[in-house]
FIKE-577867 format. One record per residue: residue in three letters; x, y, z of N, C-alpha, C in turn; residue number from 1. Coordinates in steps of 0.2 Angstrom, whole numbers, padded with zeros to 4 digits. Layout:
N
<"ALA", <X, Y, Z>, <X, Y, Z>, <X, Y, Z>, NUM>
...
END
This chain:
99
<"GLU", <-0098, -0043, -0173>, <-0100, -0036, -0169>, <-0104, -0036, -0166>, 1>
<"GLY", <-0110, -0040, -0164>, <-0114, -0040, -0158>, <-0112, -0041, -0153>, 2>
<"VAL", <-0109, -0047, -0153>, <-0104, -0049, -0148>, <-0101, -0042, -0143>, 3>
<"VAL", <-0095, -0039, -0147>, <-0094, -0033, -0145>, <-0097, -0029, -0143>, 4>
<"ARG", <-0103, -0027, -0146>, <-0108, -0022, -0145>, <-0109, -0023, -0138>, 5>
<"ARG", <-0113, -0029, -0138>, <-0117, -0032, -0130>, <-0110, -0032, -0126>, 6>
<"TRP", <-0104, -0033, -0127>, <-0099, -0034, -0121>, <-0099, -0025, -0119>, 7>
<"LEU", <-0098, -0022, -0123>, <-0095, -0016, -0125>, <-0103, -0011, -0118>, 8>
<"ALA", <-0108, -0014, -0121>, <-0115, -0011, -0115>, <-0115, -0014, -0110>, 9>
<"PHE", <-0113, -0020, -0107>, <-0111, -0023, -0103>, <-0105, -0021, -0098>, 10>
<"VAL", <-0100, -0018, -0100>, <-0094, -0014, -0098>, <-0097, -0007, -0093>, 11>
<"GLU", <-0103, -0005, -0100>, <-0106, 0002, -0098>, <-0111, 0002, -0091>, 12>
<"SER", <-0112, -0004, -0092>, <-0119, -0004, -0085>, <-0113, -0006, -0079>, 13>
<"LEU", <-0107, -0007, -0078>, <-0103, -0008, -0073>, <-0099, -0002, -0069>, 14>
<"TYR", <-0100, 0005, -0074>, <-0098, 0010, -0072>, <-0103, 0015, -0069>, 15>
<"VAL", <-0102, 0016, -0062>, <-0108, 0020, -0058>, <-0105, 0030, -0059>, 16>
<"GLU", <-0111, 0031, -0060>, <-0111, 0038, -0062>, <-0107, 0042, -0058>, 17>
<"THR", <-0101, 0044, -0058>, <-0097, 0049, -0052>, <-0096, 0054, -0056>, 18>
<"PRO", <-0093, 0060, -0053>, <-0093, 0066, -0058>, <-0086, 0064, -0062>, 19>
<"TYR", <-0083, 0060, -0059>, <-0075, 0058, -0063>, <-0075, 0052, -0067>, 20>
<"HIS", <-0075, 0046, -0063>, <-0075, 0039, -0064>, <-0081, 0037, -0069>, 21>
<"SER", <-0082, 0039, -0072>, <-0086, 0037, -0077>, <-0087, 0034, -0083>, 22>
<"ALA", <-0091, 0031, -0086>, <-0092, 0027, -0093>, <-0087, 0033, -0097>, 23>
<"ALA", <-0090, 0040, -0098>, <-0086, 0045, -0103>, <-0080, 0041, -0103>, 24>
<"ARG", <-0078, 0045, -0094>, <-0070, 0044, -0096>, <-0067, 0036, -0097>, 25>
<"ALA", <-0069, 0032, -0096>, <-0068, 0025, -0100>, <-0067, 0027, -0107>, 26>
<"ALA", <-0073, 0028, -0110>, <-0072, 0028, -0117>, <-0067, 0035, -0120>, 27>
<"ASP", <-0065, 0039, -0116>, <-0059, 0043, -0117>, <-0052, 0040, -0116>, 28>
<"ALA", <-0052, 0037, -0109>, <-0047, 0032, -0110>, <-0044, 0029, -0116>, 29>
<"LEU", <-0050, 0024, -0117>, <-0050, 0020, -0121>, <-0047, 0023, -0130>, 30>
<"GLN", <-0050, 0029, -0132>, <-0047, 0034, -0136>, <-0042, 0034, -0136>, 31>
<"ALA", <-0040, 0037, -0131>, <-0033, 0040, -0128>, <-0027, 0035, -0132>, 32>
<"VAL", <-0029, 0029, -0129>, <-0023, 0023, -0129>, <-0023, 0021, -0137>, 33>
<"HIS", <-0029, 0023, -0140>, <-0030, 0020, -0147>, <-0027, 0025, -0151>, 34>
<"PHE", <-0026, 0031, -0149>, <-0021, 0036, -0150>, <-0015, 0036, -0153>, 35>
<"LEU", <-0013, 0034, -0145>, <-0008, 0033, -0143>, <-0002, 0026, -0148>, 36>
<"LEU", <-0007, 0021, -0148>, <-0004, 0014, -0153>, <-0003, 0017, -0159>, 37>
<"ARG", <-0009, 0019, -0162>, <-0010, 0021, -0171>, <-0006, 0026, -0172>, 38>
<"ARG", <-0008, 0032, -0170>, <-0003, 0039, -0172>, <0003, 0039, -0170>, 39>
<"GLY", <0005, 0036, -0162>, <0011, 0038, -0159>, <0016, 0030, -0161>, 40>
<"GLY", <0012, 0026, -0164>, <0018, 0020, -0166>, <0019, 0014, -0161>, 41>
<"ALA", <0016, 0016, -0156>, <0018, 0013, -0150>, <0013, 0004, -0151>, 42>
<"ALA", <0009, 0004, -0155>, <0005, -0005, -0157>, <0009, -0008, -0161>, 43>
<"ARG", <0017, -0006, -0163>, <0023, -0010, -0166>, <0025, -0011, -0161>, 44>
<"LEU", <0027, -0009, -0156>, <0031, -0013, -0149>, <0026, -0017, -0147>, 45>
<"LEU", <0023, -0018, -0145>, <0017, -0023, -0142>, <0015, -0031, -0147>, 46>
<"CYS", <0015, -0034, -0143>, <0011, -0040, -0148>, <0004, -0041, -0146>, 47>
<"THR", <0001, -0044, -0152>, <-0007, -0044, -0151>, <-0010, -0045, -0144>, 48>
<"THR", <-0008, -0052, -0140>, <-0009, -0051, -0132>, <-0010, -0046, -0128>, 49>
<"ARG", <-0004, -0041, -0128>, <-0002, -0036, -0125>, <-0007, -0030, -0128>, 50>
<"LEU", <-0006, -0030, -0134>, <-0013, -0023, -0136>, <-0019, -0025, -0134>, 51>
<"LEU", <-0022, -0031, -0133>, <-0028, -0031, -0132>, <-0027, -0031, -0122>, 52>
<"ALA", <-0024, -0033, -0121>, <-0022, -0031, -0113>, <-0022, -0025, -0111>, 53>
<"LEU", <-0020, -0021, -0115>, <-0020, -0014, -0113>, <-0026, -0009, -0115>, 54>
<"LEU", <-0029, -0012, -0123>, <-0036, -0009, -0124>, <-0041, -0011, -0117>, 55>
<"LEU", <-0041, -0018, -0115>, <-0046, -0021, -0111>, <-0046, -0016, -0106>, 56>
<"ALA", <-0037, -0015, -0101>, <-0037, -0011, -0094>, <-0041, -0002, -0096>, 57>
<"ALA", <-0037, -0001, -0103>, <-0040, 0007, -0102>, <-0049, 0007, -0102>, 58>
<"VAL", <-0053, 0002, -0104>, <-0059, 0002, -0104>, <-0062, -0001, -0098>, 59>
<"LEU", <-0060, -0005, -0093>, <-0060, -0007, -0088>, <-0059, -0005, -0080>, 60>
<"HIS", <-0054, 0000, -0081>, <-0050, 0003, -0076>, <-0053, 0007, -0071>, 61>
<"ASP", <-0059, 0009, -0071>, <-0062, 0012, -0067>, <-0071, 0009, -0068>, 62>
<"ALA", <-0071, 0003, -0069>, <-0077, 0001, -0068>, <-0081, -0002, -0061>, 63>
<"GLY", <-0086, 0002, -0059>, <-0089, 0000, -0052>, <-0086, 0006, -0046>, 64>
<"HIS", <-0082, 0012, -0050>, <-0078, 0013, -0045>, <-0082, 0020, -0041>, 65>
<"ASP", <-0083, 0020, -0036>, <-0087, 0024, -0031>, <-0085, 0032, -0029>, 66>
<"GLY", <-0080, 0035, -0033>, <-0078, 0040, -0031>, <-0074, 0041, -0026>, 67>
<"ARG", <-0071, 0037, -0023>, <-0069, 0037, -0016>, <-0062, 0033, -0017>, 68>
<"ASN", <-0057, 0036, -0014>, <-0050, 0033, -0016>, <-0048, 0026, -0010>, 69>
<"ASN", <-0043, 0021, -0013>, <-0040, 0019, -0009>, <-0039, 0018, -0001>, 70>
<"ALA", <-0038, 0024, 0002>, <-0036, 0026, 0007>, <-0043, 0028, 0011>, 71>
<"PHE", <-0047, 0030, 0007>, <-0055, 0031, 0011>, <-0055, 0023, 0012>, 72>
<"HIS", <-0057, 0018, 0008>, <-0059, 0013, 0009>, <-0054, 0010, 0014>, 73>
<"GLN", <-0046, 0007, 0016>, <-0043, 0005, 0019>, <-0045, 0009, 0028>, 74>
<"ALA", <-0044, 0015, 0027>, <-0046, 0019, 0034>, <-0055, 0016, 0037>, 75>
<"ALA", <-0060, 0016, 0033>, <-0066, 0016, 0034>, <-0066, 0008, 0034>, 76>
<"MET", <-0062, 0004, 0032>, <-0061, -0004, 0033>, <-0068, -0005, 0029>, 77>
<"THR", <-0070, -0006, 0023>, <-0077, -0006, 0019>, <-0077, -0013, 0018>, 78>
<"ASP", <-0082, -0015, 0016>, <-0083, -0022, 0014>, <-0078, -0023, 0007>, 79>
<"ARG", <-0076, -0017, 0001>, <-0073, -0019, -0004>, <-0065, -0019, -0002>, 80>
<"ALA", <-0064, -0015, 0005>, <-0056, -0014, 0007>, <-0055, -0023, 0009>, 81>
<"ILE", <-0059, -0026, 0013>, <-0058, -0031, 0017>, <-0058, -0037, 0011>, 82>
<"ALA", <-0063, -0038, 0005>, <-0062, -0041, 0001>, <-0056, -0041, -0004>, 83>
<"PHE", <-0051, -0035, -0003>, <-0045, -0036, -0009>, <-0040, -0036, -0004>, 84>
<"ASN", <-0040, -0036, 0002>, <-0036, -0036, 0008>, <-0031, -0030, 0006>, 85>
<"ASP", <-0035, -0023, 0005>, <-0032, -0017, 0005>, <-0027, -0018, 0000>, 86>
<"GLN", <-0026, -0022, -0004>, <-0021, -0020, -0010>, <-0023, -0019, -0016>, 87>
<"SER", <-0022, -0013, -0021>, <-0027, -0010, -0026>, <-0033, -0010, -0027>, 88>
<"ILE", <-0036, -0008, -0021>, <-0043, -0009, -0020>, <-0050, -0006, -0027>, 89>
<"GLN", <-0047, -0001, -0027>, <-0053, -0001, -0033>, <-0050, -0003, -0039>, 90>
<"VAL", <-0044, -0005, -0041>, <-0043, -0007, -0048>, <-0047, -0015, -0048>, 91>
<"SER", <-0044, -0019, -0041>, <-0046, -0025, -0039>, <-0052, -0026, -0041>, 92>
<"HIS", <-0059, -0021, -0037>, <-0063, -0020, -0038>, <-0065, -0020, -0046>, 93>
<"SER", <-0065, -0017, -0049>, <-0066, -0016, -0056>, <-0064, -0022, -0060>, 94>
<"LEU", <-0059, -0025, -0061>, <-0056, -0031, -0063>, <-0060, -0038, -0060>, 95>
<"SER", <-0064, -0037, -0053>, <-0066, -0043, -0052>, <-0073, -0043, -0055>, 96>
<"LEU", <-0076, -0035, -0056>, <-0083, -0036, -0058>, <-0083, -0036, -0068>, 97>
<"SER", <-0078, -0037, -0070>, <-0076, -0038, -0076>, <-0076, -0045, -0079>, 98>
<"LEU", <-0075, -0050, -0074>, <-0074, -0056, -0075>, <-0080, -0060, -0075>, 99>
END
């Protein structure tokens, strides 16, 4: 339990407080996915590995999001766009922070 709490605190620290892409939104996404898995019955359709991947994606998908979209990063040729070769810039950035 302590490991999970520390990891979740780490994930929360990755979020930049923007009006929309925030840690609160990540918690909301995680709760929505959990609801669909449990109450909607989707959990029975997935193996354990895919369930974990889905839950991790829900909580991490906007980590480090700066409030701008991929098109902005591409047009401005930001360091972030260059680092991820203009491919799924924001999601790639989020994933890189969590590894």
